[in-house]
N, C-alpha and C positions, 0 to 999 in steps of 0.2 A: 504493500499500500504506499502511496506517496500522498502528500498533503493536497495534491492536485485533484483527488477524487477517484484515483484507482482503486480496485478492491484489494484488501489486504490478502496476501498470497500465502497459502499453506502448503507445506511439503511433508509427507510422511517418509520417514527412513524405510527403504525397501526390507522385506522379510522380517519384520519386527512387530510384535503385538504389544499393546500396552497392558499392564497388569492393573488391577481394580485399585482405585484410590480410596482412601478413607477420610471422611470429613474431620475426624479427630486427628488424623496423622498429618495433616498438610497446613498446620498453623504456624505462622511466623510471628516474632515477638517484637514488640515495641515497648520499652519501659515506661514511656508516658502513658500507657493506656492501663497500667496497673491499677486495680481498684483497691483502696485502702479499708473500705467498709467491711463488716463481718459478711459471712457467706451469702446472705441475701443482699449482694451488693446492688447499688442502683447503677443505672447506665450513665456513663460519663460523657457520651455522645449526645449532641444537640441537633434538633431538625434544622434542615436546610428550609430557608424561606421560599418556598416554591407553591405556586397556586394548585398543583397536581395533588398536594398532600391533604387538601380539605375533603377529597373524596377517596383517595387512594392510600393514605396512610403516611407514616413518617419516614423520613430517609436520614440515615445517620450521618453526622459530620463530625470530624475529630481535630479540627484544625483552628488555629488562631490565625486569620487571614492577614494580620498585620506582619506576619514573619515570612511572607511569601519570597521576598527576595527578587533579584532581577531575572529576567528571562534568559535562559542559556542560549548559546549559539548553535543553530542547526549544523554549522560547519563542524564544531568541535565534537558534537555527539555522534555524528556520521550516520551511516545506516545501521539498524538494529536488527538483530535476528532474536526473536522470541523463542523460548523452549516452553512446550505444554504438552499435556497427554490429551488423547481423544476419547477418554473413557470416564469422564467426571461431569456428567450433566448435573445442574444446567450450566456449569462453567465452561466445558469444553467437550464437545461430543460430535460424532458423525451424523449428520442429518440424514433424512430419506435419500436425498439426492447425492450422497457421498461426499458432501461439502462439509469442512469444519464449521461448527457454529457455536454459539453460546456466551455467556456473559463475558468471560476472558476474552474472547475474540473481539467483541464490540467494544470492550474496555481499551484493548491494545490500540484498536483503530482510533478511538477517541484521543488517546495519549499522543499517539503519533501525529494526528492531525493538529493538536495543540502546539506541538514541538516543531511542526513543519518539517518532518524528517520521513525517510522512506524506511518501511519495517517490513519483515517478513516471519512468518510462523513456521517453525520447524517441530514436527509431532515426534515425540519420543516417549518410551516407557518411563513411568514416574522413576523407577529405580536408576535409569540412566541419565536423569536430568543433570544431577550435580557433576557427574563425570564429563558429560558433553560440554558443559560450561567450562569446567577445567581445563579441557583440551582446546579450548578457544574455538570450538565448533558452533557456539552460540553466545549471545550477549547479555540475556536476561531470562530468568526463569519466572514464569507467571502462572505456573500451577500451583505454587506454594511449596514450602518444604518445612519439615519438623524443625522445632526449635534446636534439639541437640545437633541435627545434622548441620543446620546453618552455623552454629557456634563451632562445631568441630572442624568444618572446612574453612573457617575464616571469612565466609561470604559477607558482603555488605547487603543490608536489607533496606528496602524503601520504607517510607511511612506506610503504616497499615491504613488499607483502604476499605476493609470490611470486617466486622467481627461477626462471631457466631454465638449469640446469646441462647440461653435456655428460656424456654417460656412454658406457661401453664395455659391449657385450653380447657374450655367447659362448654356445656350445651348453650346454645344461642339463647340470649333473653334471661339467663340464669343470674345475671348480676356480676358484679365484680369479684375478684379474689379476696377472701377474708384476710385479716391479719394473722400472722403466724400463729399466735396465741389463741386465735378463734378456730384453728383448723381441726381441733380435737374432734374425732369421730367421722370426719369427712374423708372420703376415699379418693386415692390418686393411684393411677396406673402408671407404669414406667417400665423400661426395658431392663431386665436383671443384668448385672455385670458391667453397667455403664457408670460414667462419671455422674449422670443424673441421679442414678441410685444412691451413690455416695453422698451426693448433695442432700438428698432427702433425708437419708439416715442421719446425717449431720445437723440438719437445721428444721426438720418438719417431724420431729419424732413423736408428737401427739397425734398426727394424722394416721389414717387407717391406709397403710401402704400395701398395694397389689403389684407384685412383680409379674411380668410375662416375658416370654421367650423372644418376642420379636416386637418392633414398633408398630407393625400391622395389627397385631393382636391387642396391644395397649391401647391403640386408637380405636379399633373396633369396640372395646369395652366401653370407651366413652361414648361412641355413636349409638350404641345400644342401651346406654343407660345403666350400665353395671357399675360404674364409678362416677364420682361427681367431677373429677379432673383427670387430665392426663399431663404429664410433665416430660419434656424431651427437648431436642434440639429445635430451636426456633425456626431456622432455615428451612428444614424438611417439613416441620410442621405447617408452615406457611403454605408449602405446595400442596399439602393434603389438604388443608382447609379450603383451597381454591381448586380442587380437583373433584372428580367424580367419586372417589372412594368415600369421601366424608359425607355425601349427599346434602351437603349444606347444613349438617346438624350443628356446627359448633363454631367457636369464636375464640380469639385469645382473650385471656383475662390476666389482670396484673400487668406488671412491666417486665422488661427484659433482665435476665440476671447474667452478669458479665464477670463473675468472680474467676479470675484467670487460673486459679489452680486447679478448677474444675473443668473449664470450658475453652481454655486456651486463650490467645491473645489476638487472634485474627489473622488475615491474609496480607501478605507483602511480597513484592517482587524481590528477586535475589540477583546479585551482580558478582562479578569476580572482584577481589580486593584491588585489583590492578586498574579497575574503570570506576573511580570515585566520580567522575564527571557524568556517568549515566545515573547513579543514585541521585545527585543533586538535580540533574535534569528532569527525571521522572518525579521527583518528590515536587518539584515545581508544577509540572504538568497535572499531577493528581490534584493539587489544590485549586489550580485553575479550572478544571473541569467540575470540581465541586461549586466553585463560585458561580460559574456560569450557568449551572442547573443541568449540565449534560449528565452528570452521574445519576442525579434523580431520575432522569428519563431512563437511563438504563436500568437502574435498580427496580423501578416500578414496572418496566417492561418484562422483567424475569420474575419478580415477586410483587404481583399487584396486591397481595395481602401482605402488607409490610410485617416483618419479624421484629421490628423495634416499636 
């Protein structure tokens, strides 16, 4: 893609298949997003002032726009090769026509348009992303990497552009989430063996906790009225609430829970430590597309039921 309007091109490495990616395994860290409140921490992101929010929900924003700085030189940045997987919907996946699609694809396009640089997407398996970057065969990872991997490899991380809070959902029209101390006897479904279970066991000990083997079963229990609430990953819950499986039964209640010990610190791009100009340039571009409302447009395109 170039800033003149060409489509962003994607190339897949021959004879390779991408391994499944986990929403909990591809979080990146930024210390500024740490929440100091107890386990039921409040969301530190603030809504972007965008007219779409009145009907479509809240869009997270993590920046003090007074610190944006000067626009980087397109000549200094050069052409950028993004590395991402093709098996992580709705972030990056192969559409029915065989083309790479998803939030990260459109996000990369918006960033490159903002910086007025030429960009290309190279598809690689998740396990090969860091090695490909280290070999100099790519310039930026935009599928996200785990915190330990990023730190161990000494990679540079951009500002976080999206976090993945936990959320409660309840039957539509059932009212808001009670205070923690008023949850005694109220039933909550969740997936066993997850960070969401650990969170509930730590902070909602008076509630009646109902473990399930899968998120589908936990959500079905809410839909069928077997429990009062379900608790889980807000991003995927948003897709369920807006999809056919929920049958329009339910809605988010309460606010987002962002405690990083349980739910990670969000998504960021990763760069080689030898390319600090890319981190600086894309940090600038991320802030600018938030200011312009372009990020809000992309976010609400993929998550019309906002998980914030």
